N, C-alpha and C positions, 0 to 999 in steps of 0.2 A: 463672107459667113452666108451660108443660103438660108434661107426661111426655116428651114427645116431645123437646122444648127442653132440658130436663133431662136427659136421657140422652146428648145431643150436646152439651151444656154439657162434663159431665160427661168425655166421650169427647176432646173438647181439653184438658181439665187433664190427663187422662193421657198423651195424646200430647206436652204442653209438657213431662212430667215428663221423657218417655222422650227429646225432644231435650236436657234439660238433663242426663240421666243420659252421652248420648252425645256431647256436646263436653265432658264433664267427663273421659272417657275417650280421647279423641280431638283431640289438639292441633290436627291440621290440620283438621277439622272446625270447630273453636273458633274457630281463627284465620280462616277463610272467613264464620263468622258474625258475628265483630266488625268486618269489611270491609263488611259491608251498611250503607248510608245511610240506609236507611228501610224502613219496614214493609211495600212491595211485594217490595223485593229479600230480605227475611226470608223471606216465604213462597214466591218462587220458589225459594229456595236450600234452603229444608225440604222443599219440595213434590219437589223433585229426589232428596232423601231417603227419600223415601217417604211423607212427612207431609201431613195436609190439614188446618192449622190457620188456615186465610185466611177462614172466613166465622167471622160472628158468631152468637150462639146463638139468634136469632130469623130467620137468612136459611137455615137449613136447609130 
């Protein structure tokens, strides 16, 4: 893994942790996330919240 890929990977982990905190403290967002039926819906929803978690570490 290149340094750039590692940086992007760690950034994604950080964003996932932020999403976990957000839904832990916001029942309506947790409910919205629970309604997602597939990966694409999760990516669209979390993108609307300002997160960018859709790419895999080698895709950046």
